[in-house]
N, C-alpha and C positions, 0 to 999 in steps of 0.2 A: 504493499499499500505505500504509496507517494502523496505524500501533502505537497500541494500546490502555497507557494510563496502568493501575498498579494502583488497584483501587479503584469503576473505571468502571462496574463491572457491581455494581449495586446486590441482586441478587438473587443470595442465597447458596446456592440450592438446588442439588443436583449434578446438576439438568438444564444449566446452564450448565458445560458442557465442549469443552475443544477438539476441532475436527474436526467442529463440527457445523456444520450450514447454518442460518443466520438470514435471514428477513427484515424488512423496516422497516415497521411498521404508520402508526407517527405519529414526529413530531420537532419539539418544539416547546421553542424555547431552548436547543438541546442535550440536551433530557431523551429519548431515544429508546424509542420502545415496540416489542420485536421480538416476531416470532413463529417460534416452534421448528417440527420438521418433526412433531413429536409433538402440534402443536395447543394448546402450552401457550404461554406470553406473559412474556418478562422485562424489564425497566425496566433501562436504561442511560444512563449521563450522561458527561459531558467533552467537551472542545473537540477531541478527534479525531474525534469523531462528529458533528461540525456540519455537516458536509456532506454526510450521508446523507440521501436522500429518500425518502418512503414510496414503497414496491414495490422498492426497492434491495435486491438478494440479496448476501451474503457468505458467506465462509468465516471460520471464528476459526481459525488456528493458530500456532503459537508466538509466543502473544499479537500477535499482528497478523491485519488485518482484510485479506482477500481478495477484492476485490470481483468479480463474477459478473455476467454479461448477467441481464435479470431473467427470460429465458426457463430460468434455470436451476432457477428453483423450479419440480418438477413441475405440471404442468396438468393439470385432467380428472380429476385421481384424490382431489380433496377435496370434499365435498359439506358443507352446510347446511340447514336447516331456519327459514323465517320466521317466528319468534314473535309479532314486531309490524310491522304496517303501516302508515303512515302518508301522508301528502301528501307529505311532502318528507321523511322518514327512514323507516328500514326495521331492525331489528334482526336478525339472524342468530346463530343457534346453531350452534357447529360444532367438533366434537372438544372436548367439554365447556366450552369458551370462550364468550362471547357478544361480539357485533362489530356496530357502528352504523355502515350505509352511507347513503348517498345515495338517495331512491328515483327510480327513472326515470321521466324522462317519458312515454315512449311504452310503452303495456302495460306498469303499472304491478305491480310484485311484490306478492301477495297472502300474508295470513297462511295458514300452514299449509304452503305450496307445499315443495316441495325444489327446491334448487337447487345449480348446479355454480359452485364458483370457480373462477376465473381465476389466471393467474401472478401479477397482482397482487392477487390477495388479494379482490378485487372479485367481487361475483353477478354471471355474464356468461349464464346462461340457467337455464328453469326445465324440472327434470328429470319433477318429477309434480307434481300439484294437490292431493297429501295427504303428510304426513311417511312418508320409508321406514322402517319398524322393522326390515326384514327388508334388510339392505344386500347379502345375498350374492348379489341380482342383480345388481349392478354389477360381479361378481368376472368375473375372465378365466377360465371356465370349461375352454377351450381348450388352457389351459398350465399346467404341472406342471413344476418344477425337477426331480422326480424321475426324468424324461426324459432330462436330460442327464448323468446319473451314470453313468459305468462303473464298475460295480461292482468290489470290491477282486478279486473270486473271477474275475471274467472279464480281468481286466487281467494278460493273462500277459510284457508286455513287461518285458526286464531290463535292466539295466545293462550285465551283460557280454555283451550281444548289440550294445551301441553304441560301435562298435570307432574309435578314432584320436582325437586330441585329449585325452588325458587331463587336463591342465591344467583345461581346461574343466569336465570329466564333475566335477572334485573340488572345483571351485566349487561350481559349481551343486547339488551334494549338502550340500556345506558349508552355503550360505546355505539351502537347503530344510530340512534337519534340525534347525537353528536355530530357524528361523520356525515350524516345527510342532511343538515341542518343549513337551511339558505345564508344564514347569518355568517358561518363560518368561523364561529366564536374563539377556536383555539388559536387561529393563525392572527385574530387580531390581537390576541394577549403574546402573541412570538413564541408560541406551542406549538412543537411539531403534530401534523395533524394525523387523524384517524384512516387509515389507508386497508387494511386489512384484516381480518379475525381469522383464525384457524382452529375448528372443530374437530378434535380427537379423540378417541373410543372406540368401543367394539359398535359393531354392525346392532342395529335396532334400537338404538339409545336416545334415538328421537334428533340426530344431526340436524338430517334435512327439513324434517318438520318444522325445526325451530327457525331455521333459516327459512322457509317461506313464510312462517308466521311473521317474522321480522317485517319481509315489505310488504304484508296485507296491512300490520299496524301502523307503518309509516307510510301507506300509501307509494309504494316505490314500485317501479318496475322489476321482473324478476326474470334475471339471465339465469336458462337452467343450462348451463355450460360442462357439456360431456365430449371425452376423449374424441371418440367416434364422429362424431358432427365438426370437430376441428382436422382433425388430422388427415393427410392428406398424402398421397403416395408422389407428389410431385414436390421437387426441391424449391422451398421459401413459400409454396404456396399455404402449409401450416400457421405460419409466422404472420403471412399477409391476412388470414381469416380470423387472427388473434387479433391484430392490429383493427380489424373492422370492425370489430365486438365492442374492443376498449372504445373506439370512436362512436359507435353506435350508442352505446350506456351515456356517453357524454352529454351527446345531443337529448338523450331522451330522460335524462333525469330529473327527480331522484331516484336512483336504480340501484340491486345489489346484483352484481355478477357472479353466480353459485358455480364453484368448481369442486363436483363430487368427484371424492375418492383423488386427488389430487397427485397422491404418488405415481399414480399409473401414466401421468404426463409428466412431472418433473421431479426426476428423482437426483442425487446426487451425481453433478458434474463431475468427469475423469477421462484420463486417456482410454479407458477400456470401455467408454460406453459409444455406442453410434455418435457418429457428429452430429447427426440430427437432434438426438436430446438434449447435447449443449447447445446448442443451436438456439433450441426452442427455452432451455431456462434463461440464456442470454436474452432473448428477446422478451418473455415474461416478466424481468427483471428489468429492462429498459421501459418495458410500459408502464409496472409499477413504479419508478420513482420519478416517470414521464409527467404523470395526472399529480393537480392537488386537489385538495380538500373539497373547493370550492367548485369543482366539478360534480359534487353531490353523487360519488359511485365510490361504493364500498364492496370489498372483495370479501367473500367469504369461501373457504375452500376448508373438506374434510377428509380426515386421512385415518385409517386405523393403523398405519404405519409411519407416524411422526420421523422414526429414526432414518426413514429410506428417504426425505426429502433432502434436499441442496440446501446446506446451510445459509447460506444466503439469502433464500425465501424468507426466512425467520427472523430476520432482523428489523430493528424498530424501523416505522416506516415504509415496511414493506407487511408479512405478515404477522406483525409483530405482538399482536394481542394474542392467546394460545387459551382457549378454552377446553378444560377435560370434562368429556361427558363417560361418567360412571354408570357401572349397573344401579339401578334404583334402591334405596333402603325401602323397610317395611312400610315406613309412612310415607315414602316418594310412591309406593306401589299402591297406596288405595289412594294417594291423591291423581294417579295415571288412571287407575281402574273410576275412579268418580268423572274425571273429564272424557276420556273413552265412550263412556256407558250414559252420557247426558241425554242422549235422544235416544236411547234404546227404550223398548216397550216391555215392562216387568211385569209378570202376574203380580207380583210380591215385592218390595223391595229388599235386593240380595243384602247378605252381610258380608262387605266388601272388605272388613276387618279378616275375616277369616279366608277367603279368596286370597287375602294378599299374605297372608302365613301359608299356603299352600304353594306359591309362587316365587320361594327364595331363589334369586340367581336370572331370574328372567327379567327379559327386556321389555323398553315400553311395548316395542312392536308384537312381543310375542304376550303382553297383555291384551291389549287390542284387538289380537286376533280369536281370545276368546268369546268373543262377544259375536264374530263370525261364524266359528264352528255352533256357539248354542242357537242362535238364529237357524241355522241350517238345520240342527237336531228339532227346531218346533217346526220349522216347516214341514219336515218330512212324516211330523206325526200330525198334520192338517190342523195347528194349532197358529196363533197370530201375534202372543205373548210369550216371553221366555219365562218358563219355570227354573227353579234353582238346580230342578235336575239335569234339564239343559246344559247349564252353568258347569257341570262337573263333568258332563260329556264333554264338551269344548275343552275344559281343563286339561282331561285325556287326551285329544285329538293334540293339541299345541303341543303337550309334553313328548308324544308321541313322534313329531314331528321334529322336534328340538334335538330328541336322542337320535334321532336317524340323521339329520343334519351333523352332528357331530362326529357321529361313526363314518360319512362321508369326508368328513375333513382329517 
């Protein structure tokens, strides 16, 4: 980690802000030419940057340089046009800026060609033999962030239906309320904003339910982001989809971006990982660092394996608020049974305390499943209300499923 000294950035334009991803284009005697993600360039100098090499990628956060793998710079989503081609050099125009590269010996680039730029900024392939004026042909037309949104009117989940662990509910509600506040109170006080929360714990403990309930309570759009929805086989396409999701949420705030089982997408980076994994983690980090509190976007991620996540994801200012969901206590189970049976029709009020004693070690999902099995038993007996005998049948059915699942694992 390198600390930047005051005045090391020569460019005073507002483009140079913390949380941005930079790539080194040149470094001559400590004078570093940097590329920004929007295609603009800036120049920095100083001894703290002397070790950076062309192609190095880093984040600027809290006045410090956090170097990332070169693959973190999204590949495949930048193109350029060859505006001049010689025997030894070529000039490429991309995103309004002009760059000079060495001409390749085999199959030299030609003037007018549209080329794809690789992770190190170098042209790596010819897309077309003429300039592409309509870049819409490069868009990912099969993906629309709107498809991930659970509309506010369709999100009927309620915090009142989340039984148990009132301390956890209050903590998450406080964090989400402040993060999505239009007044941006933390930034006003000079305090770091709340950008993300990590829900960890066993399956069935209510992580997804609580995230949806928070969105409903705070009248926020809920983006249900799953790996299969955004991961694409084409290089650079997944990162593009991720950026589109963030941009869509910022325009439609307040919004909660929900990443279920985030460990399936963002594991520890390392030399043994596929480069796509390293690149995706780097892209996610840059997006987390690149948006601010007043965008009214909150990231909520869940995991059963917090140890598998890249450490950089869990730092303050990213998914810095960690909430642990544990198996409910007996008192919690009473509350969960009460909340989940709020709309159930009983022949007579059941003894939920006795039921809680029968279900030690059960998750919230297991407890809620009792009513479905009990309702099934009553229906097969041609009744329209649930009796205690049906509930016992439900307990036996769910317990049998639980034991079968444990054996399967």
